[in-house]
C-alpha positions in Angstrom: 0.0 0.0 0.0 1.4 3.4 -1.0 1.1 5.3 2.2 4.2 7.5 2.5 4.5 11.0 1.3 8.2 11.7 1.9 9.5 15.3 2.1 13.3 15.9 2.0 14.8 19.3 2.9 18.3 19.9 1.6 20.8 22.5 0.7 22.1 20.4 -2.3 21.3 22.2 -5.6 18.5 20.7 -7.7 20.8 20.1 -10.6 22.9 17.6 -8.5 19.8 15.4 -8.0 17.7 15.6 -11.2 18.9 16.6 -14.7 17.4 16.5 -18.2 18.0 12.8 -18.3 16.3 12.0 -15.0 18.0 11.3 -11.7 21.6 12.4 -11.8 24.3 9.8 -11.7 26.6 12.4 -10.1 24.2 13.3 -7.3 25.9 11.1 -4.7 24.1 9.2 -2.0 21.0 11.4 -2.1 20.3 10.6 -5.8 21.2 7.0 -5.2 18.7 6.6 -2.4 16.0 8.6 -4.4 16.3 6.2 -7.3 15.5 3.3 -5.0 12.8 5.0 -2.9 10.7 6.3 -5.7 9.7 2.9 -7.0 9.1 1.4 -3.6 5.6 0.0 -3.1 5.2 1.8 0.2 6.1 5.3 -1.2 3.3 7.3 -2.8 5.3 10.4 -3.7 8.5 12.3 -2.8 9.1 16.0 -2.7 12.6 17.4 -2.3 13.0 21.1 -1.5 16.4 22.6 -1.8 17.1 25.9 -0.1 20.4 27.3 -1.5 21.9 30.2 -3.4 20.7 29.0 -6.8 18.0 30.2 -9.2 14.5 29.1 -8.4 13.2 26.1 -10.4 10.8 23.2 -10.2 11.2 19.8 -11.8 9.2 16.6 -11.8 9.9 13.0 -12.8 7.3 10.3 -12.1 6.2 10.6 -8.5 9.1 12.9 -7.5 8.9 16.7 -7.4 12.0 18.8 -6.8 11.9 22.5 -5.9 14.7 25.0 -5.6 14.1 27.9 -3.2 16.7 30.7 -3.7 18.3 31.9 -0.5 21.4 33.9 -0.2 21.6 33.4 3.5 21.4 29.6 4.1 25.1 29.3 4.9 24.9 31.8 7.6 21.2 32.4 8.4 17.8 32.7 6.8 14.9 35.1 6.1 11.2 35.3 6.7 10.7 34.8 3.0 12.6 31.4 3.2 10.1 30.4 6.0 7.1 31.4 4.0 8.2 29.6 0.8 9.1 26.4 2.7 5.8 26.4 4.6 3.9 26.8 1.3 5.7 23.8 -0.2 5.0 21.7 2.9 1.3 22.5 3.0 0.7 21.9 -0.7 2.3 18.4 -0.3 0.9 17.1 3.0 4.0 15.0 4.0 3.8 12.0 6.2 7.4 12.6 7.3 10.0 15.4 6.8 13.7 14.4 6.6 16.1 17.3 7.1 19.3 16.5 5.3 22.0 17.8 7.6 22.1 20.0 10.7 25.1 22.1 9.6 23.1 24.8 7.8 19.9 26.7 8.9 17.4 24.3 7.4 16.2 23.1 10.8 15.6 26.7 11.9 13.5 27.4 8.9 11.4 24.3 9.5 10.9 25.2 13.2 9.7 28.6 12.2 7.2 27.0 9.8 5.4 25.7 12.9 4.0 22.6 11.2 3.1 19.5 13.2 4.6 16.7 11.2 6.8 13.7 12.0 10.5 14.9 11.5 13.9 13.4 11.5 17.4 15.0 11.1 19.8 13.1 8.9 23.2 13.7 10.4 26.0 14.7 8.0 29.3 16.4 9.0 28.5 17.7 12.5 30.0 21.2 12.1 29.8 21.7 15.9 32.8 19.3 16.1 34.4 20.2 12.8 35.0 23.9 13.5 37.3 22.9 16.5 39.6 21.1 14.1 39.3 23.4 11.1 42.9 24.6 11.1 44.0 21.0 11.4 47.2 21.9 13.3 48.5 24.1 10.5 51.4 26.3 11.8 49.7 29.5 12.9 52.0 31.7 10.9 50.9 30.1 7.7 47.4 31.5 8.0 48.9 35.0 7.5 52.1 34.3 5.6 50.2 32.6 2.7 47.2 34.9 2.7 46.1 34.8 -0.9 44.9 37.6 -3.3 41.5 35.8 -3.6 41.1 35.7 0.2 42.0 39.3 0.5 39.5 40.4 -2.2 36.7 38.2 -0.8 37.5 38.8 2.8 37.5 35.1 3.4 40.6 34.0 5.4 41.0 30.6 7.0 40.5 32.3 10.4 37.3 34.0 9.3 36.1 30.7 7.8 36.7 28.9 11.0 34.7 31.6 12.9 31.9 31.1 10.4 32.0 27.3 11.1 31.9 28.1 14.8 28.8 30.1 14.4 27.1 27.4 12.4 28.3 24.9 15.0 26.6 26.8 17.8 23.4 26.9 15.7 23.8 23.1 15.1 23.7 22.5 18.8 20.4 24.4 19.0 19.0 22.3 16.1 20.1 19.0 17.6 18.5 19.9 20.9 15.3 21.0 19.2 14.5 17.7 17.3 13.9 14.3 18.8 14.9 11.9 15.9 18.3 11.4 14.2 19.4 9.2 11.4 23.1 8.4 11.4 25.7 5.9 10.2 28.7 5.8 12.5 29.6 5.3 16.1 31.0 8.8 16.1 27.8 10.6 15.0 25.8 8.4 17.4 28.1 9.3 20.3 28.1 13.0 19.7 24.4 13.4 18.9 23.6 11.4 22.0 25.9 13.7 24.1 24.2 16.8 22.7 20.6 15.4 23.1 20.4 12.3 25.3 16.6 12.2 25.0 16.6 11.9 21.2 16.1 8.6 19.4 18.9 7.5 17.0 18.3 5.3 14.0 21.1 3.7 12.0 20.8 3.8 8.3 23.8 3.3 5.9 24.0 5.1 2.6 23.8 3.6 -0.9 26.4 4.5 -3.4 26.5 5.4 -7.1 25.9 2.5 -9.5 29.3 2.3 -11.1 31.0 1.5 -7.9 28.9 -1.7 -7.5 29.7 -2.8 -11.0 33.5 -2.6 -10.9 36.4 -4.2 -8.9 40.0 -3.5 -8.1 42.3 -6.3 -9.4 45.3 -7.3 -7.2 47.0 -8.5 -10.3 46.5 -5.4 -12.4 47.3 -2.1 -10.7 49.9 0.7 -10.9 52.5 0.1 -8.2 53.4 2.8 -5.7 50.5 5.0 -6.5 48.2 6.8 -4.1 44.9 8.6 -4.5 43.0 11.1 -2.3 40.0 13.4 -2.8 38.6 16.8 -1.7 42.0 18.1 -0.5 41.5 21.9 -0.6 40.5 22.4 3.0 42.8 22.0 6.0 40.5 19.4 7.6 41.0 17.1 4.6 44.6 16.7 5.7 46.6 17.0 2.4 49.4 18.8 4.3 49.8 15.7 6.5 49.8 13.4 3.5 52.5 15.5 1.8 54.7 15.1 4.8 54.1 11.4 4.7 54.7 11.3 0.9 58.2 12.9 1.4 59.0 10.1 3.9 57.7 7.4 1.5 59.7 8.9 -1.3 63.0 8.2 0.4 62.3 4.5 -0.1 60.1 4.6 -3.2 61.5 7.2 -5.5 58.8 6.9 -8.1 55.8 7.1 -5.7 53.0 9.1 -7.2 50.1 10.8 -5.5 46.9 11.6 -7.5 44.7 14.3 -6.0 41.1 14.8 -7.2 40.0 18.4 -7.6 41.4 21.7 -9.0 45.0 21.8 -10.1 46.6 24.2 -7.7 49.9 23.8 -9.6 48.5 25.3 -12.8 50.5 28.1 -14.3 47.4 29.7 -15.8 47.0 33.3 -14.4 43.3 33.1 -13.8 43.8 29.8 -11.9 46.5 31.3 -9.8 44.3 34.3 -8.9 41.7 31.8 -7.6 44.1 30.1 -5.2 43.2 30.3 -1.5 45.5 30.6 1.5 45.6 26.8 2.1 46.3 26.2 -1.6 49.3 28.6 -1.4 50.5 26.8 1.7 50.3 23.4 -0.1 52.2 24.8 -3.1 55.0 25.9 -0.8 55.0 22.6 0.9 55.1 20.6 -2.4 58.1 22.6 -3.6 59.9 22.7 -0.2 59.6 18.9 0.1 60.7 18.3 -3.5 57.4 16.6 -4.5 56.6 18.4 -7.7 57.2 15.2 -9.8 55.4 13.0 -7.3 52.0 14.7 -7.3 49.3 15.2 -9.9 46.0 17.0 -9.6 43.5 15.2 -11.8 40.9 18.0 -12.0 37.3 17.3 -11.0 36.2 13.8 -11.8 32.8 12.5 -12.8 31.6 9.0 -11.6 33.3 7.1 -14.5 36.5 9.1 -14.2 36.8 8.3 -10.5 36.2 4.6 -11.1 38.8 4.5 -13.8 41.5 5.9 -11.5 40.6 4.0 -8.4 40.7 0.6 -10.2 44.4 0.9 -10.8 45.6 2.7 -7.7 47.8 0.9 -5.2 46.4 2.6 -2.1 43.6 5.0 -1.4 44.4 7.4 1.5 41.9 9.4 3.5 44.0 11.8 5.7 41.1 13.9 7.1 41.7 15.3 10.5 37.9 15.0 11.2 35.2 13.2 9.1 32.0 11.4 9.7 31.1 9.0 6.9 33.2 9.8 3.9 31.6 8.6 0.6 35.0 8.6 -1.1 36.3 6.0 1.3 33.1 3.9 0.9 33.4 4.0 -2.9 37.1 2.9 -2.7 36.2 0.1 -0.4 33.4 -1.4 -2.4 35.7 -1.5 -5.4 38.2 -3.3 -3.2 41.0 -0.7 -3.2 43.4 -1.1 -0.3 42.8 1.8 2.1 44.7 3.7 4.7 42.8 6.3 6.9 43.3 8.5 9.9 41.7 7.3 13.1 39.4 10.4 13.2 35.7 10.9 13.6 33.6 8.1 12.0 36.4 6.6 9.8 37.0 3.7 12.2 33.4 2.6 11.6 34.4 2.0 8.0 38.0 0.8 8.4 38.7 -2.0 10.9 42.4 -1.7 11.6 44.5 -4.5 10.1 41.3 -6.3 8.9 40.1 -4.3 5.8 42.7 -1.5 5.9 45.0 0.4 8.2 44.3 3.3 10.6 47.0 5.7 11.8 46.9 8.3 14.6 45.4 11.5 13.4 47.9 14.0 12.0 50.9 11.6 12.5 52.7 11.8 9.1 55.3 9.2 10.2 52.7 6.6 11.0 50.8 7.4 7.8 54.0 6.9 5.8 54.7 3.6 7.5 51.1 2.4 6.8 51.4 3.2 3.1 54.8 1.4 3.0 53.3 -1.7 4.6 50.7 -2.0 1.7 53.4 -1.3 -0.9 55.6 -4.0 0.5 53.0 -6.8 0.6 50.7 -7.8 -2.2 49.3 -10.4 0.2 48.3 -7.7 2.7 46.8 -5.6 -0.1 44.8 -8.5 -1.3 43.5 -9.2 2.3 42.4 -5.7 2.7 40.8 -5.6 -0.7 38.8 -8.8 -0.2 37.7 -7.9 3.4 36.8 -4.3 2.6 34.8 -5.2 -0.5 32.9 -7.9 1.4 32.1 -5.5 4.3 31.2 -2.6 2.0 28.8 -4.8 0.0 26.9 -5.5 3.3 27.1 -1.9 4.5 26.0 -0.4 1.2 23.5 -3.0 0.2 20.8 -1.0 -1.6 17.8 -3.1 -0.7 18.8 -3.3 3.0 19.4 0.5 3.2 16.0 1.3 1.7 14.3 -1.1 4.1 16.2 0.4 7.1 15.2 3.9 6.1 11.6 3.1 5.6 11.5 1.2 8.9 12.9 4.2 10.7 10.4 6.5 9.0 7.5 4.3 10.0 8.7 4.0 13.6 9.0 7.8 13.8 5.5 8.3 12.3 4.1 5.7 14.7 5.7 7.4 17.8 4.8 10.9 16.7 2.6 12.7 19.3 2.0 15.9 17.4 
């Protein structure tokens, strides 16, 4: 019986979820879950409202409607107009449940001000209330000023100012998490912190589904490029590329031809416009790469689509996630389900995904020497790499099983609806 009208509230742009061909293949876990939910026999219809700084639009496909509400303030606040528009979208849809995707922005505040009496759950994402404390990721304090970039000066957006903005959002997140009574999460870390913030709330575990290509491909222990590393999203201090660079310099003393591939913009580009767009952290990384003599050992791949990411990961020796804080990194999950040997920092929720010496290696957060030695261990032993590959892939297939994850989500929704007291 189709009984559920599901309403998702997000800050993700509409174009990341639905495009002219239908549900986007690049829309990450949200689009992956949407493609599974929309055809479920218990789901009548789905409405996704995005509140973000993008032009207003409305799209429909089958029983799914997606609405973009334009808001300039969602990163740092909201307006009465945001509240009015969201309330109109809710009332014209009559949702059975509202799922707020993340507590790090002001979506929860807008919903509270709508004053609607509907079953609601907060899906936990990055927990900015914890992230802001680690934002500078132990960078030398002088580097924040020594490498201040032209872009950051013009936009008045220094690392310190960005950390203070995260702090403000983190304080608001504490208010949001204390104001709602149901959370959806995926790691021991988000469960621990959400419970500490609001002990009276009910926590539901639901893992994420991944993009289709990652289920259909597999890393081959007999066909990979030796002494290669890969990491993603490395343009913020909390992503830990500066730690990985220190480790890379150590590894290079033993493996001269080691090569690190980094997904994202090419900060080493000589193009004038690209150089003008560099941030302070980018400039610090460039200095570090040159100072450590790593220019020939690192390559920035540019932004990769789904197929491009799979093509690189399939032939990499080791995937590294050096984040100084992280909840449930999709990049790690995608590498694991392919079977790529992984090394990760023991920070945040990463240890929920990587069981040390079973399906990968964990190292102490920010310890470049231990990270280097972990990489070398995988380089030295194909048998160890194969063990990590097999175990990680097996565990990831269970964790990211699409049918199970949809069932878990709908079970949580129905439990929340049943317990709702209005």
